[in-house]
N, C-alpha and C positions, 0 to 999 in steps of 0.2 A: 406581199410581206409571208416570209417563210414562218411557220409555227411549228412548236414543238408542244406535244401532249405530254401532261403529266397525270398519274393516277394517285387519287386520293381514297383512302379507305375510309368510310364514315359509318356509324351505327345504322342499322336497317330502318329504323323508324325515325330519322332525321327529317324527312319529309313531312310526316306527320305531326312531329314535333315544333318544327318552324311554319307549318301550313304553308309551304311553298312547294312549286314545281321542281323539278330537276333543273330546268333551264334557269328559273328564277335564282336557284341556289349557286349555281354556276356563275350567274352574272353577278350576284352579290359578293362572292368568293374573289373574282377577279378585280371588283373595284375595291375590297378591302384590301387586297393584296397591292393593288397600285397606290392606294392611299399609304399603307405601312412603309413601302419602299420610297415613294417620295418623301414622306416625312423623316425618314432616315438619311435623306440626301443621296439615295442610291441611284436614283432615276431623276431625269428631267420632268418638267410638268408635262410636255409633248410626250415624251415615252411612258409615262405612267398613264396618261391619257390613252394611248395607244393599247396599252396591257388592260386596261380597263373596259375596252370596247367602245369607249365613248368619245365624242369629239372632244377636241380641247375645251371648248366652250361649257360642255355637259360636265365635264370632270371638274372645271374649276367651280360651277354651282354646286357640285357635290361637296367639294372641299369646304366651300362657304357655308353650306348648310351643316357641316358637322365642325365648324369653326377652325378648320386648319387654314394656315396661311397660305395664299396662292403665290406667294414669293418666298423663296429662302434666303433672299438678300439682307444682309445685316446692314446696320447703319454705316458700319466702317466701309463696306462694299460700296455703297452709294456715295460715301466722302470720297474715295480712291477713285471712283469713276469720274465724278465732278472735277476732280483735280487734273484728271487726264484730259478733260476737255478743255480746260484752260489755255 
């Protein structure tokens, strides 16, 4: 997978404030971004997991931990799909 690096400027004392290493902060930012973009329906579950750096299973567990739905399907989506199957 080809990647793109993005630079973000943060206050110099952020690691002390959060009591996290640079790698921990990077991982948390990637997970937060993935959750946000998934919840906005800008990414599929698989692509959000990829951005987070987690497996799909691990990402689903994170979503469940923070009470985010694992599926973006609406009741109408399910009803439409069930009609197509008949």
